[in-house]
C-alpha positions, 0 to 999 in steps of 0.5 A: 500500500502507498503512504497515501492509501494508508492515510486515506484508510486511517483518516476515513476509519477515524470517522467511522469510530464514533459510529462504530456500533451502528457500523457493526450492525450495518456490516453484519446485516449486509453480510447476512443478506449477501452471504446467508451461509455465514450466519450460522457461524455467529453463535454469540452476542452480536453486539459483542461480535460487533465490538470485536470486529471494530476493535480488530479493524482499529488494530489493523488500520492503525498498523498499516504503516507497519504492515509486516508487523500486523501480518502475523496477527492476521495470519493467526486470526485466519487460523482461528477462523478455521476452527469456526468454519470460515472458508476461503470463499467467505472473504469476498462477501466480507470484503463486499459488506465492509466496503458497503458499510463504509460507503453507508457510514461515510457518505460523501466522504467515501470518495473513489480514492477512499474506496480504492484504498480500502479495497487495496487494504482488504485485498492485501490482508484477505490474501494473507489470511486466506493463504494462512488458513489454507496452510493450516488444517481445519481443527489444527492448532 
């Protein structure tokens, strides 16, 4: 990612933080609409799940300037997701739901450049996570 893309992702995410609970609800609503097959993977309290999502996004977004430093955590998260039944094909609708949520939450601040920066960030991280999940047998630790 370029420094400009990182700045766009970080500055736009800062605008999402004040609406993080609503953003999480939008995200999961959209995800379950476009990929209903993933809904059974979520068995706990969805408000808590939303808090975890936003916390994880915050860590990733804040770590983008040292992407090599956050990749091991992303890989470990992907391996944990294997245990929950996450499949590589689920990453595409997650990305779609994320971009849609950002568009809804940011409104006119979600410019084409911001969109492209988020797509680059998500694509970069999801490729790493898919690769890590495919190396790790389901149920293995």
